[in-house]
MARZA-270579 format. One line per 10 residues: their letters; for each residue y, x, z of C-alpha. Coordinates in Angstrom, 3 decimals. Example, Ala and Ser with C-alpha at 12.3 -4.5 7.8 and 13.67 -1.06 7.14 Angstrom:
2
as = -4.500:12.300:7.800 ~ -1.060:13.670:7.140
END
This chain:
422
msttiliigm = -177.168:83.615:12.868 ~ -180.124:85.414:11.447 ~ -181.458:81.738:10.407 ~ -178.022:81.187:8.481 ~ -177.997:84.403:6.631 ~ -181.868:84.077:5.735 ~ -180.918:80.344:4.156 ~ -177.945:81.851:2.375 ~ -180.158:84.439:0.715 ~ -183.057:81.938:0.011
mvflahflsl = -180.280:79.717:-1.706 ~ -179.298:82.201:-4.345 ~ -183.136:82.772:-5.368 ~ -183.501:78.881:-5.317 ~ -180.491:78.434:-7.509 ~ -181.834:80.926:-9.953 ~ -185.121:78.753:-10.343 ~ -183.329:75.607:-10.630 ~ -181.340:77.031:-13.668 ~ -184.518:78.192:-15.144
qfrktsipdv = -185.770:74.503:-14.630 ~ -182.634:73.043:-16.113 ~ -183.554:74.918:-19.347 ~ -187.132:73.771:-19.301 ~ -186.767:70.195:-18.149 ~ -183.191:69.173:-18.464 ~ -183.114:68.499:-14.557 ~ -179.830:69.618:-13.607 ~ -179.594:72.216:-11.074 ~ -176.194:70.581:-9.540
lvlmligivi = -178.075:67.644:-8.641 ~ -180.906:69.381:-6.981 ~ -178.429:71.383:-4.859 ~ -176.488:68.558:-3.781 ~ -179.642:66.503:-2.816 ~ -180.599:69.788:-0.711 ~ -177.433:69.364:1.008 ~ -177.896:65.702:1.599 ~ -181.390:66.352:3.415 ~ -180.072:69.286:5.594
gpilgivtpa = -176.837:67.449:6.306 ~ -176.827:63.643:6.545 ~ -180.490:62.915:6.576 ~ -181.826:65.762:9.109 ~ -178.627:66.705:10.706 ~ -179.238:70.302:10.570 ~ -175.712:71.358:9.506 ~ -172.324:69.259:9.294 ~ -169.274:69.718:7.423 ~ -167.747:70.500:10.707
dfgkigslia = -170.082:73.504:11.013 ~ -168.324:74.993:8.321 ~ -164.849:74.308:9.540 ~ -162.231:75.461:7.062 ~ -164.384:77.658:5.083 ~ -166.411:74.780:3.589 ~ -163.239:73.373:1.805 ~ -161.950:77.040:0.960 ~ -165.228:77.875:-0.728 ~ -165.052:74.410:-2.412
tialvvilfe = -161.425:75.341:-3.601 ~ -162.307:78.913:-4.755 ~ -165.249:77.650:-6.737 ~ -162.824:75.118:-8.496 ~ -160.190:77.820:-9.312 ~ -163.090:80.356:-10.687 ~ -164.812:77.731:-12.561 ~ -161.486:76.684:-14.303 ~ -160.286:80.087:-15.158 ~ -163.542:81.303:-16.530
sgtslnlgvl = -163.691:78.033:-18.492 ~ -160.065:78.741:-19.880 ~ -161.475:82.354:-21.110 ~ -163.773:80.654:-23.306 ~ -161.541:78.263:-24.868 ~ -160.306:79.238:-28.238 ~ -156.524:78.410:-29.031 ~ -157.279:77.094:-32.419 ~ -160.037:74.605:-31.316 ~ -157.825:73.806:-28.455
grslatagvl = -154.967:72.633:-30.703 ~ -157.607:70.449:-32.717 ~ -158.833:69.020:-29.422 ~ -155.820:68.048:-27.767 ~ -155.386:64.612:-29.506 ~ -158.907:63.547:-28.806 ~ -158.583:64.906:-25.269 ~ -155.445:63.142:-24.421 ~ -156.797:59.558:-25.609 ~ -159.953:60.023:-23.674
tfwcfalttg = -158.321:61.084:-20.586 ~ -155.505:58.450:-20.507 ~ -157.934:55.485:-21.466 ~ -160.762:56.635:-19.489 ~ -158.605:57.374:-16.502 ~ -156.937:53.894:-16.725 ~ -159.948:51.617:-17.395 ~ -161.941:53.377:-14.692 ~ -158.936:52.761:-12.042 ~ -158.876:49.240:-13.311
ivalfgyfll = -162.838:48.705:-12.834 ~ -162.877:50.319:-9.605 ~ -159.941:48.748:-8.124 ~ -161.337:45.436:-9.160 ~ -164.367:46.089:-7.267 ~ -162.561:47.133:-4.318 ~ -160.394:43.997:-4.203 ~ -163.194:41.406:-4.829 ~ -166.440:42.825:-3.474 ~ -165.184:45.303:-0.840
dltalpaaml = -162.460:43.164:0.877 ~ -159.543:45.551:0.185 ~ -155.901:44.257:-0.364 ~ -154.203:45.244:-3.669 ~ -152.765:48.465:-2.655 ~ -155.994:49.930:-0.729 ~ -157.933:48.736:-4.010 ~ -155.461:50.628:-6.209 ~ -155.957:53.783:-3.970 ~ -159.720:53.616:-4.485
gvtlggtssa = -159.336:53.003:-8.237 ~ -157.096:56.208:-8.469 ~ -159.198:58.334:-6.258 ~ -162.343:57.671:-8.582 ~ -160.311:57.527:-11.875 ~ -161.083:60.988:-13.013 ~ -164.042:63.342:-13.493 ~ -165.011:66.368:-11.429 ~ -163.949:69.774:-13.152 ~ -166.620:71.564:-10.981
vvipmvnalq = -169.392:69.074:-12.011 ~ -168.680:68.668:-15.524 ~ -167.813:72.166:-16.665 ~ -171.149:73.881:-15.153 ~ -173.131:71.186:-16.766 ~ -171.351:71.229:-20.188 ~ -171.525:74.908:-20.181 ~ -175.416:74.993:-19.750 ~ -175.741:72.259:-22.841 ~ -175.614:73.633:-26.118
lseksttvlv = -172.433:71.425:-27.453 ~ -169.921:72.065:-30.180 ~ -167.057:74.274:-29.016 ~ -164.603:71.272:-29.644 ~ -166.472:68.803:-27.645 ~ -166.614:71.292:-24.911 ~ -162.986:71.666:-25.215 ~ -162.439:68.184:-24.811 ~ -164.612:67.687:-21.924 ~ -162.918:70.738:-19.894
lesaltdvlc = -159.451:69.483:-20.626 ~ -160.340:65.950:-19.482 ~ -161.645:67.089:-16.211 ~ -158.773:69.196:-15.219 ~ -156.038:66.873:-16.651 ~ -157.645:63.893:-14.631 ~ -157.627:65.921:-11.200 ~ -153.877:65.983:-11.827 ~ -153.668:62.139:-12.528 ~ -155.933:61.593:-9.563
ivgvfallqi = -153.739:63.723:-7.019 ~ -150.493:62.436:-8.048 ~ -151.550:58.810:-8.290 ~ -153.082:58.594:-4.755 ~ -150.086:60.396:-3.163 ~ -147.728:57.940:-5.143 ~ -149.626:55.176:-3.720 ~ -149.164:56.372:-0.243 ~ -145.753:56.706:-0.500 ~ -145.459:53.130:-1.623
ytqgdvapgr = -147.371:52.079:1.633 ~ -145.392:54.291:3.781 ~ -142.053:53.725:2.434 ~ -142.532:50.485:0.682 ~ -141.257:51.384:-2.728 ~ -141.198:54.286:-5.301 ~ -139.644:54.527:-8.841 ~ -142.089:54.466:-11.792 ~ -140.002:57.360:-13.135 ~ -140.594:59.406:-10.141
ilggvlsali = -144.499:58.942:-10.662 ~ -144.279:59.806:-14.381 ~ -141.978:62.719:-13.576 ~ -144.450:64.070:-11.078 ~ -147.137:63.896:-13.581 ~ -145.485:65.575:-16.232 ~ -143.918:68.299:-13.986 ~ -147.466:68.952:-12.381 ~ -148.774:69.433:-15.982 ~ -146.065:71.200:-17.671
faavigvvgg = -144.810:73.490:-14.955 ~ -148.044:74.338:-14.170 ~ -149.121:75.310:-17.612 ~ -145.879:77.247:-18.016 ~ -146.651:79.098:-14.965 ~ -150.053:80.083:-15.881 ~ -148.808:81.219:-19.331 ~ -145.964:83.674:-17.629 ~ -148.571:84.636:-15.033 ~ -150.956:85.580:-17.927
igwlmvlgkv = -148.130:87.497:-19.719 ~ -147.087:89.314:-16.281 ~ -150.719:90.245:-15.943 ~ -151.100:91.798:-19.526 ~ -147.955:93.930:-18.928 ~ -149.656:95.675:-15.847 ~ -153.165:95.426:-16.534 ~ -153.404:98.793:-18.203 ~ -151.889:100.363:-15.200 ~ -154.261:98.395:-12.732
rdfpntisst = -157.035:99.667:-14.460 ~ -156.158:103.251:-13.494 ~ -157.307:102.435:-10.033 ~ -160.756:102.343:-9.005 ~ -162.516:99.254:-8.142 ~ -160.674:96.888:-10.066 ~ -163.260:94.373:-11.411 ~ -162.191:91.801:-8.834 ~ -158.456:92.418:-9.475 ~ -157.966:89.655:-12.241
layvfivyga = -159.854:87.089:-10.026 ~ -157.519:88.118:-7.129 ~ -154.526:87.518:-9.284 ~ -155.889:84.119:-10.526 ~ -155.844:83.314:-6.719 ~ -152.363:84.341:-6.582 ~ -151.233:82.287:-9.369 ~ -152.965:79.160:-8.192 ~ -151.698:79.454:-4.648 ~ -148.146:80.129:-5.841
teflgfsgai = -148.396:77.022:-8.051 ~ -149.703:74.843:-5.072 ~ -146.883:76.033:-3.015 ~ -144.415:75.103:-5.695 ~ -145.712:71.586:-5.829 ~ -147.545:71.683:-8.944 ~ -151.022:71.701:-10.045 ~ -152.727:75.094:-9.431 ~ -155.695:74.127:-11.319 ~ -153.946:73.612:-14.497
aalalgitlt = -152.225:76.952:-13.804 ~ -155.632:78.706:-13.501 ~ -156.893:77.076:-16.642 ~ -153.721:78.099:-18.711 ~ -153.929:81.735:-17.302 ~ -157.548:81.945:-18.615 ~ -156.384:80.548:-22.006 ~ -153.688:83.053:-22.191 ~ -155.555:85.976:-21.214 ~ -158.295:85.416:-24.007
nfekfglgrl = -155.641:84.255:-26.613 ~ -152.642:86.236:-26.311 ~ -152.731:87.760:-29.915 ~ -152.850:84.276:-31.138 ~ -149.944:83.261:-29.001 ~ -148.040:86.304:-30.539 ~ -147.677:88.028:-27.285 ~ -148.763:91.335:-28.767 ~ -145.360:91.774:-30.336 ~ -143.873:91.960:-26.724
knidrnivpl = -142.728:95.386:-26.105 ~ -144.415:96.094:-22.725 ~ -147.920:94.541:-23.836 ~ -150.388:97.021:-25.567 ~ -151.759:95.049:-28.524 ~ -154.905:96.795:-28.113 ~ -155.637:96.029:-24.812 ~ -158.653:93.875:-23.761 ~ -157.821:91.608:-20.917 ~ -161.434:90.807:-20.260
nemdfafyre = -164.233:93.126:-21.170 ~ -168.066:92.305:-21.040 ~ -168.291:93.653:-17.353 ~ -165.321:91.364:-16.464 ~ -167.063:88.238:-18.086 ~ -170.518:89.113:-16.318 ~ -168.755:89.483:-13.012 ~ -167.084:85.838:-13.544 ~ -170.271:84.279:-14.674 ~ -172.170:85.656:-11.483
avfllktyff = -169.135:84.353:-9.428 ~ -169.447:81.132:-10.884 ~ -173.165:80.697:-10.433 ~ -172.927:81.767:-6.753 ~ -169.899:79.569:-5.859 ~ -171.351:76.671:-7.712 ~ -174.427:76.896:-5.646 ~ -172.877:76.732:-2.343 ~ -170.443:74.157:-3.561 ~ -172.834:71.452:-4.493
vylgisiyfg = -174.875:72.043:-1.339 ~ -171.729:71.580:0.535 ~ -170.914:68.499:-1.563 ~ -174.152:67.127:-0.442 ~ -173.746:67.929:3.254 ~ -170.305:66.045:3.261 ~ -171.637:62.919:1.671 ~ -171.267:60.086:4.042 ~ -173.860:57.245:3.945 ~ -172.361:53.667:4.754
evrlaivalv = -174.221:50.306:4.623 ~ -176.929:49.252:1.801 ~ -174.224:46.758:0.369 ~ -171.888:49.547:-0.532 ~ -174.450:51.555:-2.278 ~ -175.221:48.356:-4.455 ~ -171.612:47.979:-5.114 ~ -171.291:51.817:-6.081 ~ -174.325:51.476:-8.424 ~ -173.170:48.285:-10.295
mmllvfamrl = -169.621:49.836:-10.338 ~ -170.766:53.020:-12.071 ~ -172.942:51.446:-14.443 ~ -169.792:49.224:-15.719 ~ -168.001:52.304:-15.695 ~ -170.567:54.192:-17.797 ~ -170.829:51.288:-20.199 ~ -166.962:51.497:-20.721 ~ -167.208:55.303:-21.503 ~ -170.004:54.709:-23.926
sltrvvmrae = -167.837:52.322:-25.827 ~ -164.452:54.396:-25.499 ~ -166.549:57.714:-26.632 ~ -167.663:55.614:-29.802 ~ -163.993:54.876:-30.749 ~ -162.841:58.373:-29.910 ~ -165.328:60.265:-31.258 ~ -166.057:58.435:-34.399 ~ -165.210:61.507:-36.470 ~ -167.848:63.142:-38.320
tfslrdaavt = -167.012:66.219:-36.775 ~ -168.558:65.069:-33.592 ~ -172.285:65.079:-33.500 ~ -174.551:62.368:-31.770 ~ -175.565:64.857:-29.343 ~ -171.833:65.956:-28.777 ~ -170.675:62.209:-28.573 ~ -173.613:61.187:-26.311 ~ -173.090:64.057:-23.712 ~ -169.210:63.113:-23.671
smmapkglaa = -170.387:59.556:-22.719 ~ -172.544:60.805:-20.008 ~ -169.893:63.004:-18.331 ~ -168.401:60.540:-15.896 ~ -169.228:62.299:-12.343 ~ -166.938:62.230:-9.375 ~ -166.931:65.292:-7.232 ~ -165.099:67.009:-4.319 ~ -161.362:66.244:-5.299 ~ -162.203:62.571:-4.889
avlaalplqy = -163.964:63.003:-1.809 ~ -160.778:64.813:-0.476 ~ -158.359:62.381:-1.459 ~ -160.681:59.368:-0.113 ~ -160.053:60.867:3.566 ~ -155.904:60.476:3.134 ~ -155.684:56.701:3.253 ~ -157.507:56.900:6.617 ~ -155.339:59.602:7.918 ~ -152.167:57.447:6.621
gvaggetird = -153.606:54.410:8.594 ~ -154.083:52.293:5.406 ~ -155.925:48.965:6.171 ~ -159.226:49.621:4.891 ~ -159.036:53.477:4.776 ~ -162.529:53.694:6.325 ~ -163.835:51.690:3.497 ~ -162.126:53.589:0.707 ~ -163.678:56.878:2.307 ~ -167.260:55.419:2.732
atymvvlvsi = -167.194:53.832:-0.829 ~ -165.697:57.156:-2.674 ~ -168.530:59.135:-0.846 ~ -171.269:56.755:-2.226 ~ -169.616:56.832:-5.633 ~ -169.756:60.527:-5.932 ~ -173.529:60.547:-5.218 ~ -174.191:57.542:-7.586 ~ -172.087:59.106:-10.509 ~ -173.729:62.475:-10.332
lltallviay = -176.788:61.049:-9.946 ~ -176.289:58.858:-13.314 ~ -175.060:61.549:-15.140 ~ -178.209:63.827:-14.511 ~ -180.421:60.941:-14.953 ~ -178.949:60.494:-18.458 ~ -179.004:64.046:-19.396 ~ -182.690:64.011:-18.467 ~ -183.557:61.045:-20.465 ~ -181.711:61.886:-23.620
phpkiqkwyg = -184.441:64.190:-25.223 ~ -186.807:61.329:-25.475 ~ -186.689:60.068:-29.245 ~ -186.193:56.289:-28.464 ~ -183.185:57.181:-26.062 ~ -181.662:59.315:-28.885 ~ -182.150:56.421:-31.417 ~ -180.484:53.857:-28.723 ~ -177.557:56.243:-28.429 ~ -177.451:56.496:-32.221
ralgkpsetd = -176.656:52.993:-32.515 ~ -174.527:52.503:-29.524 ~ -172.320:55.303:-30.797 ~ -172.703:54.689:-34.594 ~ -174.093:57.802:-35.427 ~ -177.244:58.893:-37.284 ~ -180.151:59.972:-34.734 ~ -180.956:63.297:-34.098 ~ -184.714:62.905:-32.791 ~ -185.275:66.313:-34.030
aplqiaasnt = -182.665:68.120:-32.035 ~ -182.883:67.101:-28.328 ~ -180.453:68.392:-25.887 ~ -180.983:72.327:-25.470 ~ -180.225:74.244:-22.425 ~ -177.912:77.834:-22.909 ~ -180.210:80.276:-22.109 ~ -177.275:82.764:-21.214 ~ -176.041:80.449:-18.628 ~ -179.651:80.338:-16.803
en = -179.991:84.085:-16.505 ~ -177.268:84.642:-14.058
END
């Protein structure tokens, strides 16, 4: 027990150091944390996911909720409105094309039949909120580009979840109505967003009274957990609800909610102390989340690693081409477009979904699981390497040609100092 406590304490200081190195060298701290998890987990066998029991997946879920909520509090409603079209196009096409590419690899190279190959494709079709948001927040991008990437990662989580369960229903029941799938996606998005907004209104009505009680700095976060849990219990996306709640609290005046009788127009939903607390919570949870993710990685055969690498190289090439089309407007700088093309990492959501086909007895379920774990590692590694390489002038010029934008050799990727001081 004493050794475990010692390691937990040391991890926090290590995370501070890695954040500082991210600022100086562009080496993402999330990659190093995950590699540490791989070393102490699959390689050395010091710890296993079973050692965490339910606590491991619980910490991962809490990390996702806090990251999405904190990200929602930083989104401006005006920028959000201007970014929806871009985010929607990028989300739909990137998800559809990634799903298709991965499914084809699964069918032709991993010996999966059509339905299991489709399950693998949908599982890996999205991007990971828990990976994308911390990295994007640490890179000085424009507000619009940040909003696009945050929305994409949140929306694709829903598409992956609904898609996998729809395919499992086809496997177990033999059929499913397309309208039901579309309805499931829309309800997961719309109703979750409505719950988040309504939850935000309710919290604004009682926040003034809550602050009369002592030790309430964590009460808003506790309320976020309640909204997330209730939304998931109702069968909708708790992640979208958490994001919508954060957006509502910081943009309530722009929503016109200040005109409501029971809401004080002068109330400050989140003050500087609140923001400092949430940033610290994100920092700590992110640290343990990525170490746990590394511990959870399962290494299969070498052929699987080669397939995963080739597969993700093709996915990144596709995303680069798609980014050129979606971000051709002059409002997006080369740096914004380049980083957007890099952000295709997979995360814990994919790893969790990958275990379901095996549980349902799907033929090839073990291959789906092992391939997903390998792709999670390869995708995060490629994302990190691209971020590291971008400041080199020749790399920037190459991105300029690939994306059809002027080169910015005098403006390499910069790391936000405010995000490394936590």
